[in-house]
C-alpha positions as CSV (number, residue, x, y, z in Angstrom):
1,M,91.6,68.4,36.8
2,L,89.1,65.8,35.4
3,N,89.8,64.4,32.0
4,R,86.9,64.2,29.4
5,T,85.9,60.7,30.3
6,E,85.9,61.5,34.0
7,N,83.7,64.6,33.3
8,I,81.2,62.5,31.4
9,L,81.0,59.9,34.2
10,A,80.7,62.6,36.8
11,N,77.9,64.4,34.9
12,R,76.2,61.1,34.2
13,E,76.3,60.1,37.8
14,G,74.8,63.4,38.9
15,D,72.0,62.9,36.4
16,M,71.3,59.4,37.7
17,M,71.2,60.7,41.3
18,L,68.6,63.4,40.3
19,L,66.5,60.9,38.3
20,S,66.3,58.4,41.1
21,E,65.5,60.8,44.0
22,R,61.7,60.1,44.1
23,L,62.3,56.5,43.3
24,I,64.7,56.1,46.3
25,S,62.2,57.7,48.6
26,D,59.5,55.3,47.5
27,I,61.7,52.2,47.9
28,L,63.0,53.3,51.4
29,E,59.4,53.8,52.5
30,R,58.4,50.4,51.2
31,G,61.4,48.9,52.8
32,K,60.1,49.8,56.2
33,S,57.9,46.7,55.9
34,L,61.0,44.6,56.1
35,A,62.0,45.9,59.5
36,S,61.0,42.6,61.1
37,A,63.6,40.9,58.9
38,R,66.4,42.7,60.7
39,I,68.1,40.9,63.5
40,V,67.6,42.7,66.8
41,P,70.4,42.1,69.5
42,E,67.9,42.7,72.3
43,D,66.0,39.6,71.2
44,I,69.2,37.6,71.9
45,A,69.6,39.2,75.3
46,E,66.0,38.4,76.1
47,K,66.6,34.7,75.4
48,Q,70.1,34.7,77.0
49,P,70.3,37.3,79.8
50,H,74.1,37.1,80.0
51,W,74.2,38.9,76.7
52,E,72.6,42.0,78.1
53,P,75.8,43.9,79.2
54,T,77.4,43.2,75.8
55,V,74.3,44.3,73.9
56,K,74.1,47.6,75.9
57,A,77.8,48.3,75.3
58,D,77.5,47.6,71.6
59,Q,74.4,49.9,71.3
60,V,76.6,52.8,72.5
61,K,79.2,51.9,69.8
62,V,76.5,51.7,67.1
63,E,75.0,55.1,68.1
64,Q,78.4,56.7,67.9
65,L,79.1,55.2,64.5
66,K,75.6,56.2,63.3
67,N,76.1,59.8,64.4
68,R,79.5,60.0,62.7
69,W,78.1,58.5,59.5
70,K,75.2,60.9,59.6
71,K,77.5,63.9,59.8
72,E,79.6,62.6,56.9
73,K,76.4,62.1,54.8
74,D,75.1,65.6,55.7
75,Q,78.4,67.1,54.5
76,N,78.5,65.0,51.3
77,P,75.1,64.7,49.4
78,M,76.6,62.2,46.9
79,K,77.7,59.9,49.8
80,K,74.2,60.2,51.3
81,R,72.6,59.3,48.0
82,E,74.9,56.3,47.5
83,S,74.1,55.1,51.0
84,E,70.4,55.3,50.2
85,M,70.8,53.4,47.0
86,A,72.8,50.7,48.7
87,Q,69.9,50.4,51.2
88,C,67.5,50.0,48.3
89,L,69.7,47.3,46.7
90,E,69.8,45.5,50.1
91,Y,66.0,45.4,50.2
92,I,65.8,44.1,46.6
93,I,68.4,41.4,47.1
94,Y,66.8,40.3,50.3
95,T,63.5,40.0,48.4
96,G,65.1,38.1,45.6
97,I,66.6,35.5,48.0
98,N,63.5,35.1,50.1
99,A,61.2,34.2,47.2
100,E,57.6,33.3,47.8
101,E,56.9,29.6,48.4
102,G,57.0,27.7,45.1
103,K,59.5,30.1,43.5
104,N,63.3,29.6,43.2
105,G,65.1,32.4,45.1
106,W,68.2,34.0,43.8
107,L,70.5,31.7,45.8
108,G,68.6,28.5,45.2
109,R,65.9,26.6,47.0
110,N,65.9,26.1,50.8
111,T,67.8,29.4,51.2
112,V,66.6,32.3,53.2
113,S,68.2,35.5,54.4
114,S,68.0,38.0,57.2
115,L,69.1,41.7,57.4
116,T,71.9,41.8,59.9
117,S,71.9,43.9,63.1
118,E,73.2,47.5,62.9
119,Y,76.2,46.3,64.8
120,D,77.1,43.6,62.2
121,D,76.4,46.1,59.4
122,F,78.7,48.8,60.8
123,I,81.4,46.6,62.5
124,N,81.5,43.4,60.6
125,K,80.5,44.9,57.2
126,I,77.9,42.3,56.4
127,D,74.4,43.6,55.3
128,I,72.7,40.3,54.7
129,I,73.2,36.9,56.2
130,V,72.2,34.0,54.0
131,E,71.1,30.7,55.6
132,K,70.5,27.2,54.1
133,T,67.5,25.8,55.8
134,D,68.3,22.2,54.9
135,E,70.3,19.9,57.1
136,S,73.6,21.6,56.1
137,H,72.7,25.0,57.9
138,D,75.4,26.7,55.9
139,Y,75.9,30.5,55.9
140,L,77.0,33.2,53.5
141,G,77.5,36.9,54.4
142,L,76.8,39.5,51.7
143,G,78.2,43.1,51.7
144,I,76.3,45.4,49.4
145,D,78.1,47.8,47.0
146,A,76.0,50.1,44.9
147,T,78.7,52.7,43.9
148,Y,79.0,53.9,40.4
149,G,82.1,54.0,38.2
150,N,84.7,54.4,41.0
151,A,86.2,51.1,42.2
152,D,87.9,52.6,45.3
153,R,85.3,51.6,47.8
154,L,84.8,48.2,46.2
155,T,88.6,47.7,46.4
156,E,88.6,48.7,50.0
157,K,85.9,46.2,50.9
158,I,87.6,43.3,49.1
159,S,90.9,44.4,50.7
160,E,89.3,44.1,54.2
161,I,88.2,40.5,53.3
162,K,91.8,39.7,52.3
163,D,93.1,41.0,55.6
164,G,90.9,38.5,57.4
165,L,91.8,35.6,55.1
166,T,95.5,36.4,55.7
167,K,94.8,35.7,59.4
168,G,92.9,32.5,58.5
169,K,89.5,34.2,59.3
170,L,86.3,34.4,57.4
171,G,83.4,36.7,58.3
172,E,81.7,36.8,61.7
173,I,78.1,37.6,62.7
174,K,78.0,38.7,66.4
175,Y,74.2,38.7,66.6
176,F,72.5,35.9,64.8
177,I,69.1,34.2,65.1
178,N,68.4,31.4,62.7
179,R,65.1,31.1,60.8
180,E,63.9,28.3,63.1
181,G,64.5,30.4,66.2
182,S,66.5,27.6,67.7
183,F,69.8,29.4,67.8
184,Y,70.6,32.8,69.4
185,G,74.2,34.0,69.4
186,S,77.3,34.5,67.3
187,I,78.6,32.5,64.3
188,D,82.0,32.7,62.7
189,L,83.7,31.1,59.6
190,V,81.0,32.8,57.5
191,P,82.3,33.3,53.9
192,K,81.9,37.0,53.1
193,V,81.6,38.5,49.6
194,V,80.7,41.9,48.1
195,V,77.8,42.1,45.6
196,G,76.3,45.0,43.7
197,T,75.1,46.6,40.5
198,N,75.6,49.8,38.5
199,V,73.2,52.7,38.9
200,E,71.3,52.1,35.7
201,N,70.4,48.6,36.6
202,L,69.6,49.5,40.2
203,I,67.0,52.1,39.0
204,H,65.6,49.4,36.7
205,L,65.3,47.0,39.6
206,M,63.8,49.7,41.9
207,K,61.1,50.4,39.4
208,I,60.2,46.7,39.4
209,F,60.4,46.5,43.2
210,R,58.0,49.5,43.4
211,S,55.5,47.8,41.1
212,E,52.5,45.6,42.0
213,K,54.3,42.6,40.4
214,S,57.5,42.9,42.4
215,Q,56.9,39.6,44.3
216,E,56.6,37.8,40.9
217,L,59.2,39.6,38.9
218,I,62.1,40.2,41.3
219,P,62.7,36.4,41.9
220,E,62.8,35.9,38.2
221,H,65.1,38.8,37.3
222,P,68.3,37.8,35.3
223,I,70.5,40.1,37.4
224,Q,70.6,37.2,39.9
225,L,72.9,35.4,37.5
226,E,75.3,38.3,37.5
227,I,75.2,38.4,41.3
228,L,75.8,34.6,41.5
229,N,78.8,35.0,39.3
230,Q,80.1,37.9,41.5
231,I,79.9,35.6,44.5
232,L,81.5,32.7,42.7
233,S,84.5,34.8,41.3
234,Q,85.3,36.0,44.8
235,L,84.9,32.6,46.5
236,V,87.2,31.1,44.0
237,K,89.9,33.8,44.4
238,Y,89.7,33.6,48.2
239,C,90.0,29.8,48.2
240,E,93.0,30.0,45.8
241,Y,94.6,32.6,48.1
242,L,94.2,30.3,51.2
243,E,95.6,27.4,49.2
244,K,98.6,29.4,48.2
245,M,99.2,30.4,51.8
246,E,98.9,26.8,52.9
247,K,101.5,25.7,50.4
248,A,103.8,28.5,51.5
249,D,103.3,27.3,55.1
250,K,104.4,23.9,54.0
251,G,101.7,22.0,55.8
252,K,102.1,23.6,59.2
253,E,98.9,24.3,61.0
254,T,100.0,27.6,62.5
255,L,97.5,29.6,60.4
256,G,94.6,27.2,60.6
257,L,93.8,27.7,56.9
258,L,92.4,24.2,56.1
259,K,89.0,24.6,57.7
260,P,88.2,28.0,56.1
261,R,89.4,26.8,52.7
262,M,87.2,23.7,52.9
263,I,84.2,25.9,53.8
264,L,84.9,28.2,50.8
265,Q,85.2,25.2,48.5
266,K,81.9,23.9,49.7
267,K,80.3,27.2,48.9
268,I,82.0,27.2,45.5
269,D,80.5,23.8,44.7
270,Y,77.0,25.0,45.8
271,I,77.0,28.3,43.9
272,S,78.3,26.6,40.8
273,R,75.4,24.2,40.9
274,V,72.9,27.0,41.4
275,I,74.4,28.9,38.4
276,K,74.1,25.9,36.2
277,A,70.4,25.5,37.2
278,K,69.6,29.2,36.9
279,K,70.9,29.4,33.3
280,M,68.2,27.1,32.1
281,I,65.5,28.7,34.2
282,L,66.3,32.3,33.3
283,E,66.5,31.5,29.6
284,R,62.7,31.1,29.8
285,T,62.0,34.3,31.6
286,K,64.4,36.8,30.1
287,E,61.8,38.2,27.7
288,K,60.0,39.7,30.7
289,F,62.8,42.2,31.1
290,P,63.5,43.8,27.7
291,D,65.0,46.9,29.3
292,Y,67.7,44.9,31.1
293,R,71.1,45.3,29.4
294,G,73.4,43.2,31.6
295,D,75.6,44.5,34.4
296,T,79.2,45.9,34.7
297,K,79.8,45.2,38.4
298,L,81.0,41.7,37.7
299,E,83.8,43.0,35.5
300,Q,84.7,45.6,38.1
301,I,84.9,42.9,40.8
302,K,87.1,40.7,38.5
303,E,89.4,43.6,37.8
304,V,89.9,44.1,41.6
305,L,90.5,40.4,42.1
306,T,93.3,40.4,39.5
307,R,95.1,42.7,42.0
308,F,94.0,40.8,45.1
309,E,97.4,39.7,46.4
310,S,98.7,43.3,46.2
311,L,95.8,44.9,47.9
C-alpha cells in the first residue's frame, strides 16, 4: 500500500503526464527534423564494405529489441510516456549542445554532438555522443534519464556504468562517424554519464523548444549548469573509484585502469572550466527564464553516487 507521500507523488506524476500529452506530440513531430543527426550504420558499411555483414546482423538484434520494447510500452502507458519524454529531452539537449554559430553551446565552444545509432542506444545505452572539434577530438557519451521521483532506473543506469569501470572499461560506440566525415567505425574509452531533469522542468524546456525563439533561448537556458554539474559529479566519482581500485591493485597493470582514469581526469578538468565560464555567462541571461525554479535531478544523482560502491 502507498503511503501519503507516495500517493501525492503518484497523482502528481499522472497529472504531469496528462498535461504534457499534446506538448510531447508537438516536440516529437518537430524532432523528426533532427533525423539527419542520427548516426546510420549503413553509412559506415557504404564507406567500408567489410562492415556490411556486421551491420545486417545488428539490424536484426535492434528490430528484436524494438519489438520487445514496443510490447512493454503498449502494456504500460506510463513507461511509454516516460520513453517519449526522454526522447524529447534528448532532442533538447542535442539542440543545446549544437548551438548556432556564435553562441556558446551547453558543453562549451568547439563542441558538437550526434544522436547515436539505434544499436548504440539499445545496446551501449548511449543516446548522444559529444565530440570536441578542436585538435583534442575528445568524446563524451550521454545517457538520458527523464524519469520522475523514482530513482530505481537512475540507479540501474549508474550501476551498469560501475560494472564497466570495475573491468577497466568506459563506454563504447560501435557505430560512429565524426563531424568532419573523416572517421567511420567504432570508438571506445568514451566516458559515459547519465543526465536528466524532472518532469516540471522538462515541460518548461519543451515549451521553449516548441517556440519560435528556441534556437536563441535553449543555448542560454540555465539548466545547462545543472546538467554540467550532473556530468561533473559522476566523472569525479568514477575517477575516484578507479583510483581506489588502482591502489587496491598495488600498482599492478592487470586491470589496465590508468588510461581510463586519465581520460576521466581530463574530462573533469574540461567540464570544471566550462562550469566556471558558464556561471558568469548565465548570470546575465537568467532573467529571461523567470519560470525556471532549479532542478532536483542533480541531488538525485548525488544520492545514488553516495551508494556507488555498493551498487
